[in-house]
C-alpha positions as CSV (number, residue, x, y, z in Angstrom):
1,M,-8.9,1.2,-18.5
2,S,-6.1,-0.7,-17.7
3,I,-1.9,-0.6,-18.6
4,K,-0.8,-3.2,-21.1
5,A,1.3,-5.7,-19.6
6,D,4.0,-7.8,-20.8
7,P,2.5,-11.5,-20.1
8,A,5.5,-13.1,-19.3
9,E,7.1,-10.6,-17.1
10,F,6.5,-11.9,-13.9
11,V,6.0,-15.8,-15.0
12,G,7.7,-18.2,-12.5
13,K,7.2,-15.2,-9.8
14,R,5.3,-15.7,-6.6
15,V,3.9,-12.6,-5.2
16,L,2.4,-11.2,-1.9
17,V,0.1,-8.4,-2.1
18,S,-1.1,-7.3,1.2
19,G,-4.9,-5.7,1.2
20,G,-5.6,-7.0,-2.3
21,T,-9.3,-7.4,-2.6
22,K,-10.5,-3.7,-2.9
23,G,-9.5,-0.5,-4.6
24,L,-5.1,0.1,-5.4
25,G,-4.7,-3.7,-3.8
26,R,-7.0,-5.4,-6.0
27,A,-5.6,-3.3,-9.1
28,T,-2.0,-4.6,-7.7
29,V,-3.1,-8.2,-7.8
30,D,-4.6,-7.8,-11.1
31,R,-1.3,-6.1,-12.8
32,F,0.8,-9.1,-11.0
33,R,-1.4,-11.2,-12.5
34,A,-1.5,-9.5,-16.1
35,G,2.1,-10.3,-16.0
36,G,2.0,-14.2,-15.3
37,A,2.6,-14.2,-11.5
38,Q,1.2,-16.4,-9.0
39,V,-0.2,-14.1,-6.4
40,I,-1.5,-14.5,-2.5
41,T,-3.6,-12.1,-1.0
42,A,-5.4,-11.5,1.9
43,A,-8.3,-9.5,3.4
44,R,-10.9,-9.5,6.5
45,G,-13.4,-10.1,4.0
46,E,-14.1,-12.1,1.5
47,M,-13.0,-12.5,-2.2
48,E,-14.3,-14.2,-5.3
49,P,-12.0,-16.5,-7.0
50,V,-9.3,-15.4,-9.2
51,D,-7.7,-17.7,-11.3
52,G,-3.6,-17.9,-10.1
53,V,-4.7,-16.2,-6.8
54,I,-4.4,-17.7,-3.1
55,F,-6.9,-15.8,-1.2
56,I,-6.7,-16.1,2.5
57,Q,-9.1,-14.5,4.8
58,A,-7.1,-13.1,7.7
59,D,-7.1,-9.7,9.6
60,L,-3.7,-8.4,9.0
61,T,-3.6,-5.7,11.7
62,T,-3.5,-8.6,14.0
63,P,-0.2,-10.7,14.5
64,E,-2.2,-13.8,13.9
65,G,-3.5,-12.4,10.7
66,G,0.0,-11.7,9.4
67,E,1.2,-15.2,10.5
68,A,-1.7,-17.2,9.0
69,L,-1.1,-15.2,5.6
70,A,2.7,-15.7,5.8
71,R,2.4,-19.6,6.8
72,A,0.1,-19.9,3.6
73,A,2.7,-18.5,1.3
74,R,5.4,-20.6,2.6
75,D,2.7,-24.0,2.6
76,Q,1.0,-23.2,-0.5
77,M,3.5,-21.3,-2.8
78,G,7.0,-22.6,-1.5
79,G,7.8,-18.7,-0.4
80,I,8.0,-15.2,-2.0
81,D,10.0,-13.4,-4.4
82,I,8.1,-9.9,-4.3
83,L,6.3,-8.5,-1.7
84,A,3.9,-5.6,-2.4
85,H,2.6,-3.9,0.5
86,V,-0.6,-2.2,-0.3
87,I,-2.6,-2.6,2.8
88,G,-3.5,1.2,4.5
89,G,-6.4,3.4,4.5
90,S,-7.8,5.4,7.6
91,S,-11.1,5.1,9.4
92,S,-10.6,7.3,12.0
93,P,-13.3,10.5,12.3
94,G,-12.7,13.9,11.4
95,G,-12.5,16.4,14.1
96,G,-8.6,17.1,14.4
97,F,-6.1,15.5,16.7
98,A,-8.7,15.9,20.1
99,A,-11.3,13.7,18.5
100,L,-8.6,10.6,18.1
101,T,-8.8,8.1,20.9
102,D,-5.8,5.9,21.7
103,G,-8.1,3.3,20.2
104,H,-7.9,5.2,16.6
105,W,-4.3,5.7,16.7
106,L,-3.3,2.2,17.5
107,A,-5.6,0.8,15.0
108,E,-4.0,3.2,12.2
109,L,-0.7,2.1,13.5
110,N,-1.5,-1.4,13.3
111,L,-3.2,-1.2,9.4
112,N,-0.6,1.1,8.3
113,L,2.7,0.5,10.2
114,M,2.5,-3.1,12.1
115,A,0.9,-5.1,9.2
116,T,3.6,-4.3,6.8
117,V,6.5,-4.6,9.7
118,R,5.1,-7.8,10.5
119,L,5.1,-9.5,7.0
120,D,8.5,-8.3,6.3
121,R,9.7,-10.4,9.3
122,L,7.8,-13.0,8.5
123,L,8.9,-13.4,5.0
124,V,12.1,-11.5,4.3
125,P,14.5,-13.8,5.8
126,Q,13.8,-16.5,3.1
127,M,14.6,-13.5,0.4
128,I,17.9,-13.3,2.1
129,D,18.4,-16.5,2.0
130,R,18.4,-17.1,-1.4
131,G,20.1,-13.5,-1.9
132,A,17.3,-12.4,-4.0
133,G,14.0,-10.4,-3.9
134,A,11.9,-7.2,-4.2
135,V,9.8,-5.5,-1.4
136,V,7.5,-2.3,-1.9
137,H,5.7,-0.1,0.7
138,V,3.1,1.7,-0.2
139,T,3.6,4.9,1.7
140,S,1.6,8.5,1.1
141,I,2.2,11.8,0.3
142,Q,0.5,12.7,3.6
143,A,4.0,11.5,5.4
144,I,5.3,15.0,4.4
145,L,1.7,16.8,3.4
146,P,-0.6,15.6,6.5
147,L,-4.4,16.6,6.7
148,P,-4.7,17.6,10.2
149,E,-8.5,17.9,10.3
150,S,-8.7,14.3,9.5
151,T,-6.0,12.2,9.0
152,T,-3.1,12.9,11.7
153,A,-2.8,9.3,12.8
154,Y,-2.7,7.8,9.6
155,A,-0.2,10.6,8.4
156,A,2.1,9.6,11.4
157,A,1.9,5.6,10.4
158,K,2.8,6.4,6.7
159,A,5.7,8.6,7.9
160,A,6.8,6.1,10.3
161,L,6.3,3.4,7.1
162,R,8.5,5.5,5.1
163,T,11.4,6.1,7.3
164,Y,11.2,2.2,8.5
165,S,11.3,1.4,4.5
166,K,14.4,3.5,4.1
167,A,16.1,1.8,7.1
168,L,15.0,-1.6,5.8
169,S,16.6,-0.8,2.0
170,K,19.9,0.0,3.9
171,E,20.2,-3.4,5.7
172,L,18.6,-5.5,2.8
173,G,20.5,-4.2,0.0
174,P,23.7,-5.7,0.6
175,K,22.1,-8.8,1.0
176,G,20.5,-9.0,-2.7
177,V,16.9,-7.6,-1.5
178,R,15.7,-4.7,-3.3
179,V,13.5,-2.1,-0.9
180,N,11.4,0.7,-2.5
181,A,8.5,2.9,-1.5
182,V,5.6,4.0,-3.5
183,S,4.0,7.6,-2.3
184,P,0.5,8.0,-4.1
185,G,-1.5,11.1,-3.7
186,W,-5.2,11.2,-4.1
187,I,-6.4,7.8,-5.8
188,M,-9.8,7.4,-6.9
189,T,-11.1,4.3,-5.0
190,E,-14.0,3.5,-3.0
191,S,-11.8,4.2,0.6
192,S,-11.7,7.9,-1.0
193,A,-15.4,8.2,-0.9
194,D,-16.0,6.9,2.5
195,F,-13.2,9.1,3.8
196,L,-15.1,12.3,2.2
197,E,-18.3,10.8,4.3
198,R,-16.7,10.8,7.4
199,L,-15.4,14.3,7.0
200,Q,-18.9,15.2,5.9
201,A,-20.2,13.7,8.7
202,A,-17.8,15.9,11.2
203,H,-18.2,19.1,9.4
204,G,-21.3,19.3,7.9
205,G,-22.5,20.2,4.3
206,T,-22.2,18.2,0.9
207,V,-19.9,15.6,0.1
208,E,-18.7,17.7,-2.8
209,E,-17.6,20.6,-0.1
210,A,-15.8,17.6,1.9
211,R,-14.2,17.0,-1.1
212,Q,-13.1,20.6,-1.9
213,R,-12.0,20.8,1.9
214,V,-9.5,18.0,1.0
215,L,-8.4,19.4,-2.1
216,D,-7.6,23.2,-0.4
217,G,-5.7,21.2,2.3
218,L,-3.6,19.6,-0.2
219,G,-3.0,22.9,-1.6
220,G,-4.8,21.4,-5.4
221,I,-3.9,18.6,-7.6
222,P,-2.2,20.6,-11.2
223,I,-3.1,17.6,-13.5
224,G,-6.7,18.2,-12.2
225,R,-7.5,14.5,-10.9
226,G,-6.4,12.0,-8.8
227,A,-4.6,9.0,-9.6
228,E,-6.3,5.8,-11.0
229,P,-5.6,2.4,-9.3
230,H,-3.8,0.8,-12.4
231,E,-1.9,3.8,-12.4
232,V,-0.2,3.3,-9.0
233,A,-0.3,-0.7,-9.5
234,D,1.5,-0.1,-12.7
235,L,4.5,1.6,-10.7
236,I,4.4,-0.8,-8.0
237,A,4.7,-3.6,-10.8
238,Y,7.9,-1.6,-12.2
239,L,9.6,-1.1,-9.1
240,A,9.2,-5.0,-8.6
241,S,10.6,-5.8,-11.5
242,D,13.7,-6.7,-13.5
243,R,13.5,-3.2,-15.2
244,A,14.2,-1.7,-11.8
245,A,17.1,-3.7,-10.9
246,A,19.2,-1.1,-10.1
247,I,16.5,1.2,-8.2
248,H,16.6,0.5,-4.5
249,G,16.0,2.9,-1.5
250,A,14.1,4.7,-3.2
251,E,10.4,7.0,-3.1
252,F,8.7,7.3,-6.1
253,I,5.5,9.9,-5.3
254,I,2.5,9.4,-7.9
255,D,0.6,12.6,-7.2
256,G,-0.3,14.5,-10.0
257,G,1.8,17.1,-9.1
258,T,0.5,17.8,-5.8
259,V,3.6,18.2,-3.6
260,R,5.5,21.1,-5.0
261,T,8.5,21.5,-3.0
262,V,11.7,19.5,-4.0
């Protein structure tokens, strides 16, 4: 299932989607393309050719990878109008804080925080020069609802990204560049399945028991399911669009009601 898009909404817009080959990232690429945008994205693996999408093979967790993607965006597209930072995830093992080495912490910070910070630093200045642009950071409800058995480092990195996004919005708003954040809860992607397998490996039992462990940690999902990638992608596109021209410095939670506090 996909959400119907206005095919002219993003015509003439140049969009960078970080980590756009799988899961939410790929859904975000598809959503902007459905709206007529020209899109550039990158990942460590390969991507099949897609009309209107420039793909750069690069590791965005490194400074060199970020520089390669930013350089391609400048050279092949002349700059960027919209930055959609979807890159993120966790590869750390289960087992709580004691199972996390310095290497795990640095990997989570580079993937979930620094990859975004570097690309903003490289590409937002040309938005400032034009006096226009939109930036969307994808954080996570784990920034305020961490799962300590498995994702402490990921949650801390996403919390840092959330704070960084707010700080950046205060700096860029007066310069014509809008900055907002999207905080998903459980999203039904391939990465979610990998995460459950790591939990199973750490605690034993079945994958379904690992899933229930996560749901118990979250306190359940009132609507009874996680979000589909295209649902989150549509929110990202909305915040980047002219329809959201007065929305700035905000965080939008899309979690099926998981976070129950105000």
